[in-house]
All heavy atoms as TSV, in Angstrom:
chain	resi	resn	atom	element	x	y	z
A	1	MET	N	N	46.999	-19.618	6.064
A	1	MET	CA	C	48.003	-18.670	6.442
A	1	MET	C	C	48.538	-18.973	7.851
A	1	MET	O	O	49.740	-18.936	8.077
A	1	MET	CB	C	47.418	-17.264	6.378
A	1	MET	CG	C	48.390	-16.205	6.757
A	1	MET	SD	S	47.616	-14.604	6.553
A	1	MET	CE	C	49.026	-13.658	6.167
A	2	ILE	N	N	47.637	-19.254	8.789
A	2	ILE	CA	C	48.056	-19.583	10.155
A	2	ILE	C	C	48.923	-20.836	10.142
A	2	ILE	O	O	49.952	-20.901	10.820
A	2	ILE	CB	C	46.831	-19.783	11.073
A	2	ILE	CG1	C	46.037	-18.496	11.238
A	2	ILE	CG2	C	47.236	-20.335	12.429
A	2	ILE	CD1	C	46.761	-17.410	11.986
A	3	ASP	N	N	48.522	-21.829	9.366
A	3	ASP	CA	C	49.307	-23.068	9.291
A	3	ASP	C	C	50.704	-22.811	8.740
A	3	ASP	O	O	51.672	-23.414	9.208
A	3	ASP	CB	C	48.583	-24.123	8.446
A	3	ASP	CG	C	47.355	-24.672	9.149
A	3	ASP	OD1	O	47.375	-24.762	10.395
A	3	ASP	OD2	O	46.380	-25.005	8.457
A	4	ASP	N	N	50.815	-21.906	7.766
A	4	ASP	CA	C	52.138	-21.554	7.222
A	4	ASP	C	C	53.024	-20.920	8.288
A	4	ASP	O	O	54.198	-21.259	8.416
A	4	ASP	CB	C	51.996	-20.587	6.039
A	4	ASP	CG	C	51.374	-21.234	4.823
A	4	ASP	OD1	O	51.421	-22.481	4.715
A	4	ASP	OD2	O	50.833	-20.498	3.979
A	5	ILE	N	N	52.444	-20.015	9.056
A	5	ILE	CA	C	53.210	-19.363	10.124
A	5	ILE	C	C	53.655	-20.387	11.159
A	5	ILE	O	O	54.801	-20.375	11.613
A	5	ILE	CB	C	52.381	-18.238	10.782
A	5	ILE	CG1	C	52.132	-17.110	9.777
A	5	ILE	CG2	C	53.078	-17.714	12.040
A	5	ILE	CD1	C	51.121	-16.088	10.233
A	6	LEU	N	N	52.745	-21.292	11.520
A	6	LEU	CA	C	53.098	-22.324	12.502
A	6	LEU	C	C	54.199	-23.239	11.976
A	6	LEU	O	O	55.121	-23.595	12.715
A	6	LEU	CB	C	51.868	-23.136	12.892
A	6	LEU	CG	C	50.865	-22.417	13.785
A	6	LEU	CD1	C	49.602	-23.235	13.950
A	6	LEU	CD2	C	51.485	-22.102	15.119
A	7	ASN	N	N	54.113	-23.602	10.712
A	7	ASN	CA	C	55.154	-24.455	10.125
A	7	ASN	C	C	56.500	-23.740	10.077
A	7	ASN	O	O	57.528	-24.319	10.425
A	7	ASN	CB	C	54.751	-24.907	8.718
A	7	ASN	CG	C	53.648	-25.942	8.745
A	7	ASN	OD1	O	53.491	-26.677	9.714
A	7	ASN	ND2	N	52.880	-25.999	7.685
A	8	ASN	N	N	56.490	-22.480	9.658
A	8	ASN	CA	C	57.740	-21.722	9.553
A	8	ASN	C	C	58.372	-21.457	10.911
A	8	ASN	O	O	59.599	-21.376	11.018
A	8	ASN	CB	C	57.507	-20.398	8.818
A	8	ASN	CG	C	57.212	-20.599	7.352
A	8	ASN	OD1	O	57.556	-21.616	6.772
A	8	ASN	ND2	N	56.554	-19.629	6.747
A	9	SER	N	N	57.534	-21.316	11.932
A	9	SER	CA	C	58.058	-21.024	13.273
A	9	SER	C	C	58.274	-22.292	14.102
A	9	SER	O	O	58.644	-22.200	15.268
A	9	SER	CB	C	57.096	-20.099	14.019
A	9	SER	OG	O	55.908	-20.787	14.368
A	10	LYS	N	N	58.025	-23.453	13.493
A	10	LYS	CA	C	58.104	-24.729	14.215
A	10	LYS	C	C	57.230	-24.702	15.464
A	10	LYS	O	O	57.619	-25.157	16.535
A	10	LYS	CB	C	59.551	-25.065	14.555
A	10	LYS	CG	C	60.413	-25.266	13.325
A	10	LYS	CD	C	61.821	-25.658	13.682
A	10	LYS	CE	C	62.562	-25.985	12.421
A	10	LYS	NZ	N	63.552	-25.030	12.032
A	11	GLU	N	N	56.036	-24.131	15.288
A	11	GLU	CA	C	55.022	-23.995	16.345
A	11	GLU	C	C	55.538	-23.234	17.557
A	11	GLU	O	O	55.197	-23.536	18.694
A	11	GLU	CB	C	54.446	-25.355	16.744
A	11	GLU	CG	C	53.659	-26.013	15.644
A	11	GLU	CD	C	52.771	-27.152	16.113
A	11	GLU	OE1	O	52.863	-27.561	17.280
A	11	GLU	OE2	O	51.968	-27.619	15.291
A	12	LYS	N	N	56.345	-22.208	17.320
A	12	LYS	CA	C	56.863	-21.359	18.400
A	12	LYS	C	C	56.222	-19.971	18.398
A	12	LYS	O	O	56.576	-19.142	19.217
A	12	LYS	CB	C	58.385	-21.213	18.288
A	12	LYS	CG	C	59.133	-22.526	18.393
A	12	LYS	CD	C	59.020	-23.131	19.767
A	12	LYS	CE	C	59.841	-24.403	19.840
A	12	LYS	NZ	N	59.483	-25.243	20.936
A	13	SER	N	N	55.294	-19.730	17.495
A	13	SER	CA	C	54.595	-18.449	17.439
A	13	SER	C	C	53.364	-18.525	18.339
A	13	SER	O	O	52.370	-19.169	17.997
A	13	SER	CB	C	54.182	-18.116	16.004
A	13	SER	OG	O	53.339	-16.988	15.990
A	14	GLU	N	N	53.440	-17.859	19.480
A	14	GLU	CA	C	52.334	-17.907	20.437
A	14	GLU	C	C	51.038	-17.399	19.826
A	14	GLU	O	O	49.983	-18.008	20.010
A	14	GLU	CB	C	52.644	-17.039	21.662
A	14	GLU	CG	C	53.748	-17.560	22.518
A	14	GLU	CD	C	54.085	-16.573	23.620
A	14	GLU	OE1	O	53.152	-16.022	24.240
A	14	GLU	OE2	O	55.285	-16.354	23.843
A	15	TYR	N	N	51.131	-16.284	19.125
A	15	TYR	CA	C	49.917	-15.685	18.557
A	15	TYR	C	C	49.275	-16.623	17.535
A	15	TYR	O	O	48.054	-16.820	17.546
A	15	TYR	CB	C	50.223	-14.326	17.930
A	15	TYR	CG	C	48.990	-13.651	17.400
A	15	TYR	CD1	C	48.051	-13.109	18.273
A	15	TYR	CD2	C	48.742	-13.568	16.032
A	15	TYR	CE1	C	46.903	-12.500	17.803
A	15	TYR	CE2	C	47.593	-12.960	15.552
A	15	TYR	CZ	C	46.682	-12.429	16.443
A	15	TYR	OH	O	45.537	-11.833	15.973
A	16	ALA	N	N	50.074	-17.210	16.668
A	16	ALA	CA	C	49.531	-18.126	15.662
A	16	ALA	C	C	48.914	-19.351	16.327
A	16	ALA	O	O	47.848	-19.818	15.907
A	16	ALA	CB	C	50.621	-18.540	14.679
A	17	LEU	N	N	49.554	-19.877	17.362
A	17	LEU	CA	C	48.988	-21.009	18.103
A	17	LEU	C	C	47.653	-20.631	18.732
A	17	LEU	O	O	46.686	-21.397	18.689
A	17	LEU	CB	C	49.951	-21.491	19.190
A	17	LEU	CG	C	51.135	-22.327	18.741
A	17	LEU	CD1	C	52.141	-22.469	19.885
A	17	LEU	CD2	C	50.680	-23.691	18.268
A	18	PHE	N	N	47.617	-19.436	19.322
A	18	PHE	CA	C	46.399	-18.968	19.978
A	18	PHE	C	C	45.260	-18.820	18.973
A	18	PHE	O	O	44.141	-19.280	19.220
A	18	PHE	CB	C	46.674	-17.639	20.684
A	18	PHE	CG	C	45.506	-17.121	21.469
A	18	PHE	CD1	C	45.225	-17.627	22.717
A	18	PHE	CD2	C	44.701	-16.114	20.957
A	18	PHE	CE1	C	44.142	-17.146	23.455
A	18	PHE	CE2	C	43.629	-15.630	21.676
A	18	PHE	CZ	C	43.350	-16.146	22.933
A	19	VAL	N	N	45.542	-18.187	17.844
A	19	VAL	CA	C	44.514	-18.002	16.815
A	19	VAL	C	C	44.034	-19.352	16.288
A	19	VAL	O	O	42.829	-19.579	16.137
A	19	VAL	CB	C	45.040	-17.109	15.661
A	19	VAL	CG1	C	44.085	-17.105	14.489
A	19	VAL	CG2	C	45.282	-15.698	16.160
A	20	LYS	N	N	44.965	-20.252	16.036
A	20	LYS	CA	C	44.606	-21.594	15.554
A	20	LYS	C	C	43.720	-22.307	16.581
A	20	LYS	O	O	42.725	-22.943	16.229
A	20	LYS	CB	C	45.881	-22.401	15.290
A	20	LYS	CG	C	45.659	-23.817	14.858
A	20	LYS	CD	C	45.251	-23.918	13.423
A	20	LYS	CE	C	45.196	-25.378	13.014
A	20	LYS	NZ	N	45.047	-25.552	11.604
A	21	ALA	N	N	44.073	-22.195	17.864
A	21	ALA	CA	C	43.286	-22.831	18.917
A	21	ALA	C	C	41.870	-22.261	18.959
A	21	ALA	O	O	40.899	-23.017	19.112
A	21	ALA	CB	C	43.980	-22.649	20.259
A	22	MET	N	N	41.750	-20.950	18.829
A	22	MET	CA	C	40.425	-20.329	18.836
A	22	MET	C	C	39.594	-20.781	17.632
A	22	MET	O	O	38.414	-21.090	17.771
A	22	MET	CB	C	40.556	-18.802	18.846
A	22	MET	CG	C	41.165	-18.243	20.113
A	22	MET	SD	S	40.205	-18.551	21.601
A	22	MET	CE	C	38.845	-17.422	21.365
A	23	ILE	N	N	40.226	-20.851	16.474
A	23	ILE	CA	C	39.526	-21.301	15.261
A	23	ILE	C	C	39.070	-22.748	15.428
A	23	ILE	O	O	37.928	-23.090	15.099
A	23	ILE	CB	C	40.425	-21.138	14.018
A	23	ILE	CG1	C	40.622	-19.659	13.699
A	23	ILE	CG2	C	39.830	-21.875	12.812
A	23	ILE	CD1	C	41.704	-19.378	12.668
A	24	LEU	N	N	39.956	-23.589	15.934
A	24	LEU	CA	C	39.592	-24.991	16.151
A	24	LEU	C	C	38.399	-25.109	17.081
A	24	LEU	O	O	37.464	-25.882	16.824
A	24	LEU	CB	C	40.784	-25.769	16.719
A	24	LEU	CG	C	41.922	-26.068	15.752
A	24	LEU	CD1	C	43.155	-26.552	16.504
A	24	LEU	CD2	C	41.486	-27.105	14.726
A	25	ARG	N	N	38.424	-24.368	18.180
A	25	ARG	CA	C	37.330	-24.454	19.153
A	25	ARG	C	C	36.027	-23.950	18.559
A	25	ARG	O	O	34.975	-24.563	18.743
A	25	ARG	CB	C	37.675	-23.688	20.417
A	25	ARG	CG	C	36.676	-23.996	21.527
A	25	ARG	CD	C	37.138	-23.523	22.853
A	25	ARG	NE	N	37.086	-22.064	22.900
A	25	ARG	CZ	C	37.686	-21.342	23.820
A	25	ARG	NH1	N	38.403	-21.920	24.760
A	25	ARG	NH2	N	37.594	-20.040	23.812
A	26	ILE	N	N	36.079	-22.853	17.827
A	26	ILE	CA	C	34.870	-22.318	17.190
A	26	ILE	C	C	34.272	-23.339	16.223
A	26	ILE	O	O	33.056	-23.459	16.105
A	26	ILE	CB	C	35.178	-20.988	16.471
A	26	ILE	CG1	C	35.414	-19.896	17.507
A	26	ILE	CG2	C	34.076	-20.593	15.498
A	26	ILE	CD1	C	36.022	-18.622	16.951
A	27	ASN	N	N	35.153	-24.096	15.564
A	27	ASN	CA	C	34.695	-25.104	14.605
A	27	ASN	C	C	34.334	-26.431	15.269
A	27	ASN	O	O	34.033	-27.402	14.580
A	27	ASN	CB	C	35.758	-25.325	13.533
A	27	ASN	CG	C	35.850	-24.151	12.583
A	27	ASN	OD1	O	34.862	-23.478	12.323
A	27	ASN	ND2	N	37.040	-23.887	12.074
A	28	GLY	N	N	34.387	-26.473	16.603
A	28	GLY	CA	C	33.968	-27.677	17.324
A	28	GLY	C	C	35.062	-28.670	17.615
A	28	GLY	O	O	34.797	-29.739	18.151
A	29	ASN	N	N	36.296	-28.357	17.270
A	29	ASN	CA	C	37.429	-29.254	17.526
A	29	ASN	C	C	38.054	-28.902	18.883
A	29	ASN	O	O	39.189	-28.424	18.964
A	29	ASN	CB	C	38.472	-29.137	16.415
A	29	ASN	CG	C	37.905	-29.541	15.077
A	29	ASN	OD1	O	37.217	-30.543	14.963
A	29	ASN	ND2	N	38.167	-28.740	14.065
A	30	ILE	N	N	37.301	-29.170	19.931
A	30	ILE	CA	C	37.696	-28.717	21.260
A	30	ILE	C	C	38.929	-29.450	21.779
A	30	ILE	O	O	39.804	-28.836	22.395
A	30	ILE	CB	C	36.507	-28.824	22.231
A	30	ILE	CG1	C	35.353	-27.964	21.710
A	30	ILE	CG2	C	36.905	-28.367	23.634
A	30	ILE	CD1	C	34.041	-28.170	22.395
A	31	HIS	N	N	39.022	-30.741	21.521
A	31	HIS	CA	C	40.206	-31.497	21.969
A	31	HIS	C	C	41.483	-30.933	21.345
A	31	HIS	O	O	42.492	-30.760	22.031
A	31	HIS	CB	C	40.079	-32.989	21.616
A	31	HIS	CG	C	39.115	-33.732	22.471
A	31	HIS	ND1	N	39.404	-34.085	23.764
A	31	HIS	CD2	C	37.873	-34.170	22.223
A	31	HIS	CE1	C	38.367	-34.717	24.281
A	31	HIS	NE2	N	37.418	-34.784	23.357
A	32	GLU	N	N	41.424	-30.650	20.052
A	32	GLU	CA	C	42.590	-30.089	19.367
A	32	GLU	C	C	42.916	-28.692	19.887
A	32	GLU	O	O	44.089	-28.342	20.055
A	32	GLU	CB	C	42.363	-30.046	17.863
A	32	GLU	CG	C	42.327	-31.416	17.209
A	32	GLU	CD	C	42.019	-31.317	15.728
A	32	GLU	OE1	O	42.757	-30.590	15.028
A	32	GLU	OE2	O	41.042	-31.947	15.288
A	33	SER	N	N	41.879	-27.908	20.159
A	33	SER	CA	C	42.111	-26.554	20.671
A	33	SER	C	C	42.768	-26.617	22.044
A	33	SER	O	O	43.647	-25.815	22.353
A	33	SER	CB	C	40.813	-25.753	20.736
A	33	SER	OG	O	39.998	-26.116	21.826
A	34	LEU	N	N	42.375	-27.589	22.834
A	34	LEU	CA	C	42.962	-27.760	24.163
A	34	LEU	C	C	44.470	-27.978	24.062
A	34	LEU	O	O	45.244	-27.381	24.809
A	34	LEU	CB	C	42.291	-28.945	24.861
A	34	LEU	CG	C	42.624	-29.197	26.309
A	34	LEU	CD1	C	42.132	-28.065	27.181
A	34	LEU	CD2	C	42.003	-30.509	26.754
A	35	GLU	N	N	44.884	-28.797	23.121
A	35	GLU	CA	C	46.316	-29.054	22.917
A	35	GLU	C	C	47.054	-27.791	22.465
A	35	GLU	O	O	48.178	-27.534	22.888
A	35	GLU	CB	C	46.525	-30.189	21.917
A	35	GLU	CG	C	46.071	-31.545	22.420
A	35	GLU	CD	C	46.720	-31.928	23.735
A	35	GLU	OE1	O	47.960	-31.792	23.878
A	35	GLU	OE2	O	45.991	-32.360	24.649
A	36	MET	N	N	46.420	-27.002	21.619
A	36	MET	CA	C	47.041	-25.759	21.150
A	36	MET	C	C	47.188	-24.758	22.293
A	36	MET	O	O	48.225	-24.102	22.421
A	36	MET	CB	C	46.226	-25.127	20.022
A	36	MET	CG	C	46.264	-25.876	18.738
A	36	MET	SD	S	47.856	-25.655	17.938
A	36	MET	CE	C	47.702	-26.788	16.605
A	37	PHE	N	N	46.143	-24.645	23.126
A	37	PHE	CA	C	46.237	-23.739	24.273
A	37	PHE	C	C	47.312	-24.199	25.249
A	37	PHE	O	O	48.004	-23.390	25.859
A	37	PHE	CB	C	44.892	-23.600	24.990
A	37	PHE	CG	C	43.879	-22.798	24.224
A	37	PHE	CD1	C	42.627	-23.319	23.963
A	37	PHE	CD2	C	44.175	-21.526	23.769
A	37	PHE	CE1	C	41.677	-22.584	23.263
A	37	PHE	CE2	C	43.239	-20.782	23.065
A	37	PHE	CZ	C	41.990	-21.322	22.815
A	38	LYS	N	N	47.483	-25.509	25.368
A	38	LYS	CA	C	48.534	-26.055	26.236
A	38	LYS	C	C	49.913	-25.649	25.703
A	38	LYS	O	O	50.801	-25.256	26.468
A	38	LYS	CB	C	48.427	-27.582	26.302
A	38	LYS	CG	C	49.335	-28.213	27.333
A	38	LYS	CD	C	49.285	-29.741	27.315
A	38	LYS	CE	C	47.925	-30.268	27.650
A	38	LYS	NZ	N	47.889	-31.745	27.733
A	39	LYS	N	N	50.084	-25.705	24.384
A	39	LYS	CA	C	51.351	-25.285	23.782
A	39	LYS	C	C	51.604	-23.801	24.011
A	39	LYS	O	O	52.733	-23.396	24.293
A	39	LYS	CB	C	51.357	-25.595	22.279
A	39	LYS	CG	C	51.457	-27.064	21.957
A	39	LYS	CD	C	51.408	-27.303	20.456
A	39	LYS	CE	C	51.411	-28.779	20.143
A	39	LYS	NZ	N	51.383	-29.020	18.697
A	40	CYS	N	N	50.546	-22.999	23.902
A	40	CYS	CA	C	50.682	-21.561	24.172
A	40	CYS	C	C	51.175	-21.343	25.595
A	40	CYS	O	O	52.090	-20.544	25.836
A	40	CYS	CB	C	49.342	-20.854	24.006
A	40	CYS	SG	S	48.734	-20.699	22.334
A	41	HIS	N	N	50.565	-22.042	26.522
A	41	HIS	CA	C	50.932	-21.888	27.932
A	41	HIS	C	C	52.379	-22.317	28.187
A	41	HIS	O	O	53.092	-21.682	28.965
A	41	HIS	CB	C	49.980	-22.681	28.820
A	41	HIS	CG	C	50.341	-22.653	30.261
A	41	HIS	ND1	N	50.288	-21.507	31.013
A	41	HIS	CD2	C	50.779	-23.622	31.075
A	41	HIS	CE1	C	50.690	-21.784	32.243
A	41	HIS	NE2	N	50.988	-23.053	32.311
A	42	LEU	N	N	52.819	-23.362	27.526
A	42	LEU	CA	C	54.203	-23.816	27.695
A	42	LEU	C	C	55.198	-22.774	27.170
A	42	LEU	O	O	56.289	-22.628	27.725
A	42	LEU	CB	C	54.425	-25.153	26.996
A	42	LEU	CG	C	53.727	-26.356	27.641
A	42	LEU	CD1	C	53.882	-27.590	26.761
A	42	LEU	CD2	C	54.264	-26.610	29.038
A	43	LEU	N	N	54.806	-22.057	26.114
A	43	LEU	CA	C	55.679	-21.021	25.566
A	43	LEU	C	C	55.724	-19.772	26.446
A	43	LEU	O	O	56.746	-19.100	26.526
A	43	LEU	CB	C	55.237	-20.635	24.146
A	43	LEU	CG	C	55.491	-21.682	23.070
A	43	LEU	CD1	C	54.839	-21.256	21.761
A	43	LEU	CD2	C	56.983	-21.897	22.874
A	44	ASP	N	N	54.597	-19.479	27.106
A	44	ASP	CA	C	54.545	-18.292	27.981
A	44	ASP	C	C	53.662	-18.589	29.192
A	44	ASP	O	O	52.473	-18.258	29.204
A	44	ASP	CB	C	54.006	-17.089	27.219
A	44	ASP	CG	C	54.020	-15.814	28.044
A	44	ASP	OD1	O	54.485	-15.837	29.210
A	44	ASP	OD2	O	53.557	-14.784	27.528
A	45	PRO	N	N	54.227	-19.232	30.216
A	45	PRO	CA	C	53.449	-19.608	31.395
A	45	PRO	C	C	52.854	-18.427	32.163
A	45	PRO	O	O	51.922	-18.606	32.936
A	45	PRO	CB	C	54.458	-20.349	32.275
A	45	PRO	CG	C	55.572	-20.725	31.386
A	45	PRO	CD	C	55.595	-19.713	30.281
A	46	SER	N	N	53.352	-17.234	31.944
A	46	SER	CA	C	52.835	-16.074	32.675
A	46	SER	C	C	51.605	-15.448	32.020
A	46	SER	O	O	50.978	-14.567	32.608
A	46	SER	CB	C	53.932	-15.011	32.818
A	46	SER	OG	O	54.268	-14.489	31.549
A	47	ASN	N	N	51.247	-15.896	30.819
A	47	ASN	CA	C	50.103	-15.317	30.113
A	47	ASN	C	C	48.806	-15.954	30.613
A	47	ASN	O	O	48.504	-17.105	30.306
A	47	ASN	CB	C	50.260	-15.499	28.607
A	47	ASN	CG	C	49.226	-14.713	27.827
A	47	ASN	OD1	O	48.085	-14.585	28.231
A	47	ASN	ND2	N	49.649	-14.197	26.691
A	48	ILE	N	N	48.046	-15.202	31.366
A	48	ILE	CA	C	46.823	-15.702	31.987
A	48	ILE	C	C	45.737	-16.019	30.957
A	48	ILE	O	O	44.883	-16.871	31.189
A	48	ILE	CB	C	46.318	-14.712	33.063
A	48	ILE	CG1	C	45.286	-15.365	33.972
A	48	ILE	CG2	C	45.763	-13.457	32.447
A	48	ILE	CD1	C	45.878	-16.280	34.974
A	49	ASP	N	N	45.761	-15.349	29.804
A	49	ASP	CA	C	44.752	-15.616	28.771
A	49	ASP	C	C	44.839	-17.044	28.259
A	49	ASP	O	O	43.810	-17.651	27.951
A	49	ASP	CB	C	44.899	-14.642	27.601
A	49	ASP	CG	C	44.454	-13.241	27.962
A	49	ASP	OD1	O	43.518	-13.099	28.775
A	49	ASP	OD2	O	45.051	-12.286	27.441
A	50	TYR	N	N	46.036	-17.579	28.170
A	50	TYR	CA	C	46.185	-18.957	27.704
A	50	TYR	C	C	45.561	-19.931	28.699
A	50	TYR	O	O	44.873	-20.867	28.316
A	50	TYR	CB	C	47.656	-19.307	27.487
A	50	TYR	CG	C	48.365	-18.435	26.472
A	50	TYR	CD1	C	49.723	-18.221	26.542
A	50	TYR	CD2	C	47.679	-17.823	25.434
A	50	TYR	CE1	C	50.379	-17.429	25.612
A	50	TYR	CE2	C	48.323	-17.026	24.507
A	50	TYR	CZ	C	49.675	-16.829	24.597
A	50	TYR	OH	O	50.326	-16.050	23.688
A	51	LEU	N	N	45.785	-19.682	29.983
A	51	LEU	CA	C	45.182	-20.537	31.010
A	51	LEU	C	C	43.663	-20.416	31.005
A	51	LEU	O	O	42.947	-21.406	31.161
A	51	LEU	CB	C	45.715	-20.178	32.388
A	51	LEU	CG	C	47.074	-20.724	32.755
A	51	LEU	CD1	C	47.480	-20.254	34.146
A	51	LEU	CD2	C	47.093	-22.238	32.700
A	52	LYS	N	N	43.175	-19.200	30.828
A	52	LYS	CA	C	41.731	-18.976	30.793
A	52	LYS	C	C	41.095	-19.755	29.647
A	52	LYS	O	O	40.075	-20.434	29.833
A	52	LYS	CB	C	41.437	-17.486	30.654
A	52	LYS	CG	C	39.963	-17.158	30.648
A	52	LYS	CD	C	39.743	-15.663	30.600
A	52	LYS	CE	C	39.832	-15.188	29.188
A	52	LYS	NZ	N	39.455	-13.797	28.971
A	53	GLN	N	N	41.687	-19.684	28.480
A	53	GLN	CA	C	41.139	-20.391	27.322
A	53	GLN	C	C	41.308	-21.909	27.453
A	53	GLN	O	O	40.451	-22.679	27.004
A	53	GLN	CB	C	41.784	-19.875	26.033
A	53	GLN	CG	C	41.474	-18.429	25.735
A	53	GLN	CD	C	39.986	-18.135	25.635
A	53	GLN	OE1	O	39.169	-18.979	25.266
A	53	GLN	NE2	N	39.612	-16.917	25.995
A	54	PHE	N	N	42.390	-22.328	28.084
A	54	PHE	CA	C	42.592	-23.754	28.364
A	54	PHE	C	C	41.461	-24.254	29.269
A	54	PHE	O	O	40.833	-25.279	28.995
A	54	PHE	CB	C	43.959	-23.946	29.033
A	54	PHE	CG	C	44.330	-25.364	29.287
A	54	PHE	CD1	C	44.776	-26.184	28.270
A	54	PHE	CD2	C	44.251	-25.894	30.568
A	54	PHE	CE1	C	45.133	-27.499	28.508
A	54	PHE	CE2	C	44.602	-27.210	30.819
A	54	PHE	CZ	C	45.043	-28.011	29.777
A	55	GLY	N	N	41.180	-23.488	30.320
A	55	GLY	CA	C	40.093	-23.844	31.231
A	55	GLY	C	C	38.744	-23.834	30.542
A	55	GLY	O	O	37.899	-24.704	30.798
A	56	ARG	N	N	38.528	-22.884	29.671
A	56	ARG	CA	C	37.266	-22.801	28.920
A	56	ARG	C	C	37.078	-24.032	28.047
A	56	ARG	O	O	35.988	-24.593	27.974
A	56	ARG	CB	C	37.252	-21.532	28.073
A	56	ARG	CG	C	36.055	-21.390	27.179
A	56	ARG	CD	C	34.866	-20.845	27.940
A	56	ARG	NE	N	33.773	-20.636	26.998
A	56	ARG	CZ	C	32.542	-21.036	27.208
A	56	ARG	NH1	N	32.209	-21.595	28.343
A	56	ARG	NH2	N	31.616	-20.846	26.316
A	57	SER	N	N	38.148	-24.484	27.413
A	57	SER	CA	C	38.050	-25.691	26.584
A	57	SER	C	C	37.751	-26.911	27.448
A	57	SER	O	O	36.946	-27.767	27.057
A	57	SER	CB	C	39.340	-25.900	25.785
A	57	SER	OG	O	39.455	-24.921	24.777
A	58	LEU	N	N	38.382	-26.998	28.611
A	58	LEU	CA	C	38.078	-28.100	29.526
A	58	LEU	C	C	36.602	-28.080	29.921
A	58	LEU	O	O	35.937	-29.119	29.951
A	58	LEU	CB	C	38.957	-28.020	30.783
A	58	LEU	CG	C	40.416	-28.393	30.616
A	58	LEU	CD1	C	41.194	-28.018	31.876
A	58	LEU	CD2	C	40.578	-29.874	30.325
A	59	TYR	N	N	36.110	-26.905	30.219
A	59	TYR	CA	C	34.701	-26.746	30.585
A	59	TYR	C	C	33.790	-27.236	29.452
A	59	TYR	O	O	32.821	-27.957	29.683
A	59	TYR	CB	C	34.412	-25.284	30.920
A	59	TYR	CG	C	32.959	-25.004	31.184
A	59	TYR	CD1	C	32.397	-25.289	32.422
A	59	TYR	CD2	C	32.149	-24.462	30.188
A	59	TYR	CE1	C	31.051	-25.042	32.663
A	59	TYR	CE2	C	30.812	-24.213	30.419
A	59	TYR	CZ	C	30.259	-24.504	31.653
A	59	TYR	OH	O	28.927	-24.273	31.877
A	60	LEU	N	N	34.098	-26.824	28.234
A	60	LEU	CA	C	33.280	-27.223	27.085
A	60	LEU	C	C	33.318	-28.725	26.844
A	60	LEU	O	O	32.381	-29.296	26.282
A	60	LEU	CB	C	33.732	-26.474	25.831
A	60	LEU	CG	C	33.443	-24.971	25.833
A	60	LEU	CD1	C	34.124	-24.303	24.649
A	60	LEU	CD2	C	31.953	-24.701	25.831
A	61	LEU	N	N	34.395	-29.365	27.290
A	61	LEU	CA	C	34.495	-30.827	27.172
A	61	LEU	C	C	33.790	-31.549	28.326
A	61	LEU	O	O	33.769	-32.766	28.374
A	61	LEU	CB	C	35.972	-31.247	27.136
A	61	LEU	CG	C	36.726	-30.905	25.860
A	61	LEU	CD1	C	38.212	-31.147	26.044
A	61	LEU	CD2	C	36.183	-31.729	24.694
A	62	GLY	N	N	33.231	-30.769	29.243
A	62	GLY	CA	C	32.533	-31.360	30.376
A	62	GLY	C	C	33.449	-31.721	31.528
A	62	GLY	O	O	33.036	-32.390	32.464
A	63	ARG	N	N	34.676	-31.282	31.461
A	63	ARG	CA	C	35.655	-31.570	32.516
A	63	ARG	C	C	35.678	-30.395	33.496
A	63	ARG	O	O	36.659	-29.680	33.625
A	63	ARG	CB	C	37.023	-31.833	31.883
A	63	ARG	CG	C	37.001	-33.082	30.987
A	63	ARG	CD	C	38.258	-33.284	30.203
A	63	ARG	NE	N	39.426	-33.381	31.067
A	63	ARG	CZ	C	40.665	-33.391	30.596
A	63	ARG	NH1	N	40.878	-33.339	29.300
A	63	ARG	NH2	N	41.675	-33.461	31.417
A	64	HIS	N	N	34.555	-30.218	34.180
A	64	HIS	CA	C	34.333	-29.054	35.025
A	64	HIS	C	C	35.316	-28.944	36.180
A	64	HIS	O	O	35.821	-27.854	36.457
A	64	HIS	CB	C	32.880	-29.040	35.530
A	64	HIS	CG	C	31.898	-29.050	34.412
A	64	HIS	ND1	N	30.917	-30.010	34.299
A	64	HIS	CD2	C	31.768	-28.256	33.319
A	64	HIS	CE1	C	30.204	-29.793	33.206
A	64	HIS	NE2	N	30.704	-28.731	32.591
A	65	LYS	N	N	35.586	-30.038	36.850
A	65	LYS	CA	C	36.530	-30.019	37.980
A	65	LYS	C	C	37.909	-29.588	37.498
A	65	LYS	O	O	38.572	-28.746	38.114
A	65	LYS	CB	C	36.576	-31.395	38.643
A	65	LYS	CG	C	37.632	-31.552	39.710
A	65	LYS	CD	C	37.207	-30.915	41.018
A	65	LYS	CE	C	38.150	-31.297	42.127
A	65	LYS	NZ	N	39.086	-30.270	42.499
A	66	ALA	N	N	38.360	-30.158	36.390
A	66	ALA	CA	C	39.669	-29.798	35.835
A	66	ALA	C	C	39.693	-28.326	35.426
A	66	ALA	O	O	40.705	-27.639	35.610
A	66	ALA	CB	C	40.015	-30.687	34.648
A	67	ALA	N	N	38.585	-27.836	34.885
A	67	ALA	CA	C	38.510	-26.430	34.471
A	67	ALA	C	C	38.641	-25.501	35.680
A	67	ALA	O	O	39.337	-24.489	35.620
A	67	ALA	CB	C	37.199	-26.164	33.738
A	68	ILE	N	N	38.009	-25.874	36.776
A	68	ILE	CA	C	38.086	-25.064	37.993
A	68	ILE	C	C	39.502	-25.075	38.544
A	68	ILE	O	O	40.011	-24.049	39.008
A	68	ILE	CB	C	37.081	-25.575	39.051
A	68	ILE	CG1	C	35.662	-25.271	38.595
A	68	ILE	CG2	C	37.363	-24.954	40.418
A	68	ILE	CD1	C	34.592	-25.929	39.421
A	69	ASP	N	N	40.152	-26.223	38.467
A	69	ASP	CA	C	41.511	-26.359	39.001
A	69	ASP	C	C	42.545	-25.543	38.234
A	69	ASP	O	O	43.588	-25.217	38.777
A	69	ASP	CB	C	41.932	-27.823	39.032
A	69	ASP	CG	C	41.154	-28.620	40.062
A	69	ASP	OD1	O	40.570	-28.005	40.979
A	69	ASP	OD2	O	41.105	-29.865	39.943
A	70	VAL	N	N	42.240	-25.230	36.987
A	70	VAL	CA	C	43.171	-24.422	36.192
A	70	VAL	C	C	43.187	-23.043	36.779
A	70	VAL	O	O	44.131	-22.392	36.980
A	70	VAL	CB	C	42.769	-24.380	34.704
A	70	VAL	CG1	C	43.569	-23.341	33.952
A	70	VAL	CG2	C	42.916	-25.724	34.067
């Protein structure tokens, strides 16, 4: 269902991107989730939750310095 929404919106649905990113990360696909969170942030740079989750994914990848810099 999330993939259908993303396809129909041409990946412009922030909520669908966010949910997909969370699902990917929970399933261990941290690199992919990082890219999804980056897309969320590009769509709404003022949303602090996207940056927080982006930083969390960096942390989980062991990129601690980059996570702190976010």
